C-alpha positions in Angstrom: 9.1 0.7 10.3 12.8 -0.3 10.8 13.7 -1.4 7.1 16.2 -4.4 6.5 18.9 -4.1 3.9 17.5 -5.4 0.6 20.7 -7.2 -0.4 20.5 -9.6 2.7 17.1 -10.5 2.0 17.5 -11.0 -1.7 17.0 -14.3 -3.0 17.1 -15.2 -6.8 14.1 -16.5 -8.0 13.2 -17.9 -11.6 9.9 -19.2 -12.1 8.7 -20.9 -15.6 6.2 -19.4 -17.5 2.8 -21.7 -17.8 0.0 -21.1 -20.3 0.2 -19.4 -23.4 3.3 -19.6 -25.3 4.0 -17.6 -28.6 6.6 -19.2 -30.6 8.6 -16.8 -32.9 11.8 -17.7 -34.7 13.5 -14.5 -33.4 12.8 -15.3 -29.9 14.3 -17.8 -27.5 14.6 -18.5 -23.6 18.3 -18.7 -22.5 19.2 -20.2 -19.3 23.1 -19.8 -18.5 24.8 -22.3 -15.9 25.0 -19.7 -13.5 21.2 -19.2 -13.4 20.5 -22.8 -13.4 22.6 -23.2 -10.2 20.5 -19.8 -8.7 17.2 -21.8 -9.4 18.3 -24.6 -7.4 19.1 -22.3 -4.3 15.9 -20.4 -5.1 14.0 -23.6 -4.9 15.7 -24.6 -1.9 14.8 -21.2 -0.3 11.3 -21.7 -0.8 10.8 -25.4 0.1 13.5 -25.4 3.0 11.0 -23.6 5.1 9.0 -26.5 6.6 6.7 -24.3 8.5 5.4 -23.3 5.1 2.8 -24.7 3.0 2.2 -23.6 -0.7 -1.2 -22.0 -0.7 -2.2 -19.9 -3.8 -5.8 -20.3 -3.5 -7.4 -16.5 -4.4 -11.1 -17.3 -3.5 -13.1 -14.1 -2.5 -15.9 -14.5 -0.5 -16.3 -11.0 0.3 -14.0 -7.9 0.4 -14.0 -4.0 0.2 -11.5 -2.5 -2.6 -11.4 0.5 -4.8 -11.5 1.5 -8.3 -11.2 4.6 -10.0 -11.9 6.2 -6.6 -15.2 4.1 -6.2 -15.5 2.0 -3.0 -16.7 -1.6 -3.7 -17.9 -4.5 -2.1 -16.7 -7.6 -4.2 -16.8 -11.2 -4.3 -16.5 -14.1 -6.5 -19.6 -14.3 -8.4 -21.5 -17.9 -9.3 -24.4 -17.5 -11.5 -25.8 -20.6 -9.8 -26.2 -18.8 -6.4 -28.1 -15.9 -5.3 -26.5 -13.4 -2.9 -27.5 -11.1 -0.5 -25.4 -8.4 1.7 -26.1 -7.1 5.0 -23.8 -3.8 5.7 -23.4 -2.3 9.1 -21.7 0.9 9.6 -21.8 1.0 13.6 -25.6 2.8 13.6 -27.8 0.8 11.2 -28.1 -2.0 8.9 -28.7 -2.2 5.3 -29.4 -5.4 3.2 -28.6 -5.6 -0.2 -29.7 -8.3 -3.0 -30.1 -8.6 -6.7 -33.1 -6.5 -6.8 -31.1 -3.5 -5.7 -29.9 -0.9 -8.3 -26.2 -0.7 -7.0 -26.2 -4.6 -7.5 -24.2 -6.2 -10.1 -22.8 -9.5 -10.5 -19.9 -9.9 -7.8 -20.1 -6.1 -7.1 -22.0 -3.6 -5.1 -21.1 0.2 -5.4 -20.7 1.3 -1.5 -19.9 4.9 -2.8 -23.3 5.2 -4.3 -24.8 4.0 -1.1 -23.3 7.0 0.9 -20.5 4.9 2.5 -17.1 6.7 2.4 -13.3 5.3 3.1 -13.3 6.6 6.3 -16.3 4.5 7.3 -15.6 1.5 9.5 -18.2 -1.5 8.0 -19.0 -4.8 8.8 -20.2 -7.0 5.7 -22.2 -10.2 6.1 -22.5 -12.2 2.5 -24.9 -14.8 2.6 -24.6 -17.3 -0.4 -27.3 -19.5 -1.6 -26.9 -22.4 -4.0 -29.7 -24.1 -6.2 -30.4 -26.5 -3.4 -31.0 -23.8 -1.2 -28.0 -24.5 1.0 -26.8 -21.0 2.3 -23.3 -20.3 3.5 -22.3 -17.1 5.1 -19.1 -15.0 5.3 -18.1 -11.9 7.3 -15.7 -9.2 6.6 -14.6 -6.4 8.6 -13.6 -3.1 6.7 -11.6 -0.7 8.8 -11.8 2.9 7.9 -8.9 4.7 6.0 -7.5 7.8 7.2 -7.3 10.6 4.4 -3.4 10.1 4.3 -3.9 6.2 3.8 -6.4 6.7 1.2 -4.6 9.1 -1.3 -1.2 7.0 -0.7 -2.6 3.4 -1.2 -5.9 3.5 -3.2 -4.4 5.2 -6.3 -4.1 3.0 -9.5 -0.7 2.2 -10.6 1.2 4.1 -13.1 0.6 1.9 -16.0 -3.2 2.7 -15.8 -4.5 -1.1 -14.6 -8.1 0.1 -12.8 -7.7 -2.9 -10.8 -4.2 -2.7 -9.3 -3.1 -0.5 -6.4 -1.2 -0.6 -3.3 -4.4 -1.1 -1.1 -4.5 -4.9 -1.0 -7.9 -6.1 -0.2 -7.5 -9.7 -1.4 -4.9 -12.4 -2.1 -5.6 -12.0 -5.6 -4.7 -8.4 -5.6 -1.3 -9.0 -3.7 -0.5 -11.8 -6.4 -1.4 -9.5 -9.3 0.5 -6.3 -7.9 3.3 -8.7 -7.5 3.4 -9.7 -11.1 2.6 -6.1 -12.3 5.6 -4.8 -10.4 7.9 -7.2 -11.9 6.4 -7.1 -15.5 6.2 -3.5 -15.8 9.0 -2.5 -13.4 7.1 0.4 -12.0 9.6 2.9 -10.7 12.6 0.5 -11.2 15.9 2.2 -11.2 19.4 0.7 -12.0 21.4 0.3 -8.9 25.3 -0.7 -9.3 25.6 -1.9 -5.9 22.7 -4.4 -6.0 23.7 -5.1 -9.7 20.2 -4.6 -11.0 17.2 -2.6 -11.2 15.6 -2.1 -8.1 12.2 -0.7 -6.8 10.6 -0.3 -3.5 6.8 0.1 -2.9 4.7 0.4 0.5 1.6 -1.7 0.6 -1.6 -1.8 2.6 -2.6 -5.1 3.5 -6.3 -4.9 4.3 -7.4 -8.7 4.3 -6.6 -11.1 7.2 -3.8 -12.8 5.7 -2.6 -14.1 9.3 -5.8 -16.3 9.2 -4.5 -18.5 6.5 -1.7 -19.9 8.8 -2.6 -21.6 12.1 -0.1 -20.8 14.8 2.0 -18.5 12.8 3.1 -15.0 14.1 2.1 -11.9 12.4 5.8 -11.7 11.1 5.7 -15.4 9.6 2.1 -15.0 8.1 3.3 -11.9 6.2 6.5 -13.8 5.0 4.4 -16.7 3.9 2.5 -14.6 2.1 5.4 -13.1 0.2 6.3 -16.8 -0.5 2.8 -17.5 -1.8 3.1 -14.7 -4.4 6.4 -15.9 -5.5 4.7 -19.5 -5.9 1.9 -17.8 -8.0 4.0 -15.7 -10.1 3.5 -17.2 -13.7 6.4 -15.5 -15.9 10.0 -16.5 -16.4 12.4 -13.8 -14.6 15.3 -13.6 -12.4 15.0 -11.6 -9.4 15.6 -10.8 -6.0 12.9 -9.8 -3.2 12.5 -8.0 0.2 10.0 -7.5 2.7 9.0 -5.6 5.8 5.9 -5.2 8.1 5.0 -2.8 10.7 3.9 -4.0 14.0 0.2 -2.9 12.9 0.0 -5.9 10.7 -1.2 -3.8 7.8 1.7 -1.3 6.6 4.1 -3.1 4.7 6.9 -2.8 2.3 8.1 -4.9 -0.6 11.3 -4.7 -2.5 12.2 -6.3 -5.9 15.7 -6.1 -7.8 15.5 -7.6 -11.3 18.8 -8.7 -12.6 17.7 -8.9 -16.4 17.4 -5.7 -18.9 14.1 -5.1 -20.0 14.7 -5.8 -23.4 17.6 -8.7 -23.7 18.9 -9.0 -27.0 20.0 -12.3 -28.6 20.8 -13.1 -32.1 19.8 -16.6 -33.5 20.2 -18.5 -36.6 17.5 -20.9 -35.6 15.0 -19.7 -38.3 17.7 -20.6 -41.0 18.3 -23.9 -39.4 14.7 -25.1 -39.3 13.4 -22.9 -41.9 10.9 -25.6 -43.2 9.5 -26.3 -40.0 6.9 -23.3 -40.3 4.1 -23.8 -43.0 1.8 -20.7 -42.9 -1.1 -22.7 -44.3 -0.9 -25.5 -41.5 -2.8 -23.4 -38.9 -5.5 -22.7 -41.7 -6.6 -26.0 -43.0 -6.7 -29.7 -41.6 -7.9 -32.0 -44.2 -8.5 -29.1 -46.4 -11.3 -27.8 -43.9 -10.9 -24.1 -42.4 -9.8 -24.2 -38.5 -11.2 -20.3 -38.4 -14.0 -18.3 -39.0 -14.3 -16.2 -42.2 -12.6 -13.2 -40.5 -9.4 -14.8 -40.2 -9.4 -15.5 -44.1 -5.9 -15.1 -45.2 -6.7 -13.1 -48.5 -7.5 -10.3 -46.0 -4.8 -8.1 -44.3 -4.4 -8.0 -40.6 -5.4 -4.3 -40.5 -9.0 -5.2 -42.2 -9.7 -8.0 -39.8 -11.9 -7.8 -37.0 -11.1 -9.6 -33.6 -12.8 -9.9 -30.3 -10.2 -7.8 -28.6 -11.0 -4.9 -30.8 -14.4 -4.5 -28.9 -12.6 -3.8 -25.6 -12.5 -0.3 -24.6 -9.8 -0.5 -21.7 -6.0 0.0 -23.1 -2.7 0.2 -21.6 0.4 0.6 -23.3 2.8 -2.3 -23.7 6.2 -2.5 -25.1 7.7 -5.9 -24.2 6.3 -9.4 -24.5 5.8 -10.1 -21.0 3.7 -6.8 -20.9 1.7 -7.9 -23.9 0.3 -11.1 -22.4 -0.1 -9.6 -19.0 -2.2 -6.9 -20.6 -4.4 -9.5 -22.5 -4.7 -11.6 -19.4 -6.0 -8.9 -17.5 -8.8 -8.1 -20.3 -7.2 -4.9 -21.7 -6.1 -4.3 -24.8 -2.8 -3.6 -25.7 -1.5 -0.5 -27.2 1.7 -1.4 -28.6 4.6 0.9 -28.4 5.8 1.3 -32.1 8.6 -0.8 -33.1 8.8 -2.7 -29.9 8.8 -6.3 -29.4 5.1 -6.2 -28.0 4.2 -4.9 -31.5 6.2 -7.4 -33.4 4.6 -10.0 -31.4 1.1 -8.8 -31.5 1.1 -8.3 -35.4 2.8 -11.8 -35.7 -0.1 -13.2 -33.5 -2.7 -11.7 -35.9 -1.4 -13.2 -39.1 
C-alpha cells in the first residue's frame, strides 16, 4: 500500500456533541476565532464533494464478526420478528432458528457450530414479521488468513469487547472512529504535525462499495470515511487521512488530534452565577419527589445503589469524553483517581 503523506490529507474537523450534556460550573467549551474559521473550511470540505451524500444508516441485516475470539453471526434484532439463518460452508447447508441452543436474540455463535475464521461462508437470513411477510438478506464471509485474524480481530487496548480492527459493519467503523478519537489509542505527539498522531490498519469486511452507486472502490472508501466523520458525535478538532489497498479490504486511517487530552481552563462563572444552581430543584417539583427512594439526598453517594452498578463489564476512564463513551457503550466506568471523569461521575451521582 502506497501511503500518502498524512499532512497533505489532513482536514481540520470540529463536530458538535449532541445528546447527554453534563453542565458543571468548572467546565466550559471554548471555540477560538481560529477554530471557528477552521470549522467553516471543514464543513466545506465535506459538503463540496457533490458526489457524496451523507449516509449514516447503520442497519445490520446479517454480518459475521468476532468478540473475545468467538466468531459470531449478528443482526439487528426485532422482537416482533422471527429469524431463520441458513449457513453454507461450500460442502453442506445448516439451518438455525430460535429453537437452536446456539441462538440468542441477534446473535449466533458460529464457533460452537464448528466454523472457524478460515472458513468461507454464505449466510442467508430470513426475517418474518407479525403479518407473515418475509424478507431475506445474503452475506458472504470470506475466510481470513491466520495473519489477518491475529492482526485485526483482537480487541482494542482499552478493553471494549465489541471494538477491534476487523470492520464487519458500518456501526463497527463508526464506533472505532469515535473510540480512536476519544481514547487516542497509541497517539504520540508529532511536532511536525503539531498534534497527537495515530495510524491504524483496518480490515473492511463489509461491502461498503454497494452503498454508493457508480462509485469507484477508492471513492466508496473515501465516502465511508466521510460518513464516519458525519456520524462522530463529540466535539474535537482533528485532522484525518485514509488509504486503501487495491484489494478493497486492507485499509489504513490516520488521525491527528490538535488538542490536549486534558485541556485546562479557569473560569469564574460559578461565582458570577452562584445563585443559579439550587440542589433542591432537581429533587422536588411542587414538593413531590422526582426520583425513587434510592436517590434520597439524606443518603451518601457511596451508600446509594444505581442501575449502572449491576453492569459487570468495566473499562478505565479518565476524561469526560471517555466517561460518556463508556456509558454509551454499556460499560461501567472505572474512573482514574482524581481525574476529570471521577469528578464528573461523582457529581452526576449527587
